[in-house]
C-alpha positions in Angstrom: 86.9 111.6 108.7 85.8 108.6 110.8 84.4 107.0 107.6 87.8 107.2 105.8 89.5 104.1 107.3 86.5 101.8 106.7 86.1 103.1 103.2 89.8 102.5 102.5 89.6 99.0 103.9 86.4 98.3 101.9 87.9 99.5 98.7 91.2 97.5 99.2 89.1 94.4 99.9 87.0 95.0 96.7 90.2 95.5 94.6 91.9 92.4 95.9 88.8 90.3 95.3 88.5 91.7 91.8 92.2 90.9 91.1 91.7 87.3 92.2 88.3 86.8 90.6 89.5 85.5 87.3 87.6 82.3 87.9 85.6 83.2 91.0 82.9 80.5 90.5 85.2 78.0 89.0 82.8 77.4 86.1 84.0 77.3 82.5 82.8 76.4 79.0 84.8 75.9 75.8 85.2 74.4 72.4 88.1 73.0 70.5 89.2 71.1 67.3 92.1 69.1 66.3 93.3 65.8 64.9 91.6 62.6 66.0 92.6 59.0 65.6 89.7 57.0 64.4 89.9 53.2 64.7 87.6 50.4 63.5 89.5 47.1 63.7 86.9 44.9 61.9 87.2 46.9 58.7 90.9 47.8 59.3 90.3 51.5 59.5 93.0 53.4 61.4 93.0 57.0 60.3 93.8 60.5 61.4 90.9 62.9 60.7 89.6 66.2 62.0 87.7 66.0 65.3 86.1 68.5 67.6 84.6 68.9 71.1 82.6 71.1 73.4 83.1 71.1 77.1 81.8 72.5 80.4 83.6 72.3 83.7 83.7 73.2 87.3 86.9 73.8 89.4 85.8 74.3 93.0 89.3 73.8 94.3 92.7 74.8 92.8 93.8 71.2 92.6 90.5 69.5 91.6 87.7 69.9 89.1 85.2 68.0 86.9 84.3 68.2 83.2 81.6 67.0 80.9 82.4 66.8 77.2 81.0 65.9 73.9 83.7 64.6 71.5 83.3 64.0 67.8 86.1 61.8 66.5 85.1 62.4 62.9 84.5 59.9 60.1 86.4 58.1 57.4 85.6 56.2 54.2 87.9 53.6 52.6 87.7 51.4 49.6 89.4 48.0 49.3 89.9 46.4 45.8 90.0 42.6 45.9 90.2 40.2 43.0 86.5 39.5 42.9 85.0 42.0 45.4 85.2 45.8 46.0 84.5 46.8 49.6 83.6 50.3 50.6 83.7 50.8 54.4 83.0 53.8 56.5 83.4 54.5 60.2 82.6 57.3 62.7 82.7 57.7 66.4 81.6 60.2 69.1 81.4 60.2 72.9 79.9 62.0 75.8 82.4 61.9 78.7 82.6 62.8 82.4 86.0 63.4 83.8 87.6 64.1 87.2 90.4 66.6 86.7 93.5 67.0 88.8 95.8 70.0 88.5 99.5 70.2 89.5 100.3 72.9 92.0 102.3 75.5 90.0 103.5 78.9 91.2 102.5 80.5 87.8 98.9 81.7 87.9 98.7 81.8 84.1 99.6 78.1 83.6 97.8 74.9 84.5 99.1 71.4 83.9 96.4 68.7 84.4 95.4 65.1 84.0 92.0 63.7 83.9 90.2 60.3 84.1 86.6 59.2 83.8 84.0 57.4 81.7 82.7 58.0 78.3 79.6 56.7 76.5 81.2 55.8 73.1 79.1 55.4 70.0 80.9 53.8 67.1 79.3 53.3 63.7 80.7 51.2 60.9 79.2 50.0 57.7 80.4 48.3 54.5 79.0 47.7 51.1 80.3 45.2 48.6 80.3 45.1 44.9 81.3 42.3 42.7 83.9 42.8 40.0 82.3 40.3 37.6 78.9 40.7 36.0 77.5 37.2 36.8 78.5 37.0 40.5 76.2 37.1 43.4 75.3 40.4 45.1 76.3 40.9 48.7 74.1 42.6 51.4 75.6 45.6 53.2 76.7 45.2 56.7 76.2 47.7 59.6 77.9 47.6 62.9 76.7 50.2 65.4 77.8 49.9 69.0 77.2 52.0 72.1 79.1 51.2 75.3 80.5 52.9 78.4 84.3 53.0 78.3 87.3 54.3 80.3 88.5 57.7 79.2 91.6 59.7 80.1 93.6 62.7 79.1 96.2 65.3 79.9 96.9 68.9 78.9 98.2 72.4 79.5 96.1 75.5 79.9 97.3 79.1 79.4 95.1 81.7 81.1 94.7 85.2 79.8 92.3 86.5 82.5 88.9 85.0 81.9 89.6 83.3 78.6 92.1 80.5 78.4 93.7 78.3 75.6 94.2 74.6 76.1 96.4 72.0 74.4 95.0 68.6 75.3 95.2 64.9 74.5 92.2 62.6 75.3 91.7 58.9 74.7 88.6 56.6 74.9 89.2 52.9 74.9 86.8 51.1 72.6 85.9 47.5 71.6 86.9 48.0 68.0 89.9 50.3 68.7 90.8 53.3 70.8 89.6 56.8 69.8 91.8 59.7 70.5 91.8 63.5 70.0 94.7 66.0 70.2 93.0 69.4 70.3 93.5 73.1 70.7 90.5 74.6 72.7 89.4 78.0 74.0 87.6 78.2 77.3 85.9 81.1 79.1 85.8 81.2 82.9 82.9 82.6 84.9 
């Protein structure tokens, strides 16, 4: 009978730890897809295409975390018909980003509202080929414009937790030299 109170205390401690252990380590991974805004100002491409991302994060405190992401903003091909030249241009962009994430203190444990800011290594690719509309005109050489630069990135979103898995609705933007790339996504994450 002397072991009963310590056993009851130990079992209550284990049950309370298990109840709050939805994200005990604060580590999570996830993936998402949605609509991206792909811009390339030189070739006048501003299009909404399908984009996707994968992410990993760590939330050591309830109000602060960090994330690393790979974002693919998709690709777009356009054709312009001029009086003497037909231009076919294509653009694509992707980024690897590191964010600091801040969470609002909310009383609901199943909901998170957050904002994030950081830096992204943005890779933008654009190319164009030209064709003459007349048979005797000169041929044009194709142009290629590939840039890689580190840019400011930011975002905001809401996360709905269902125990270890969660669903996120999120907006992210990366500033670029040829236009800003953005992604509105629906993602699923798993907490460890």
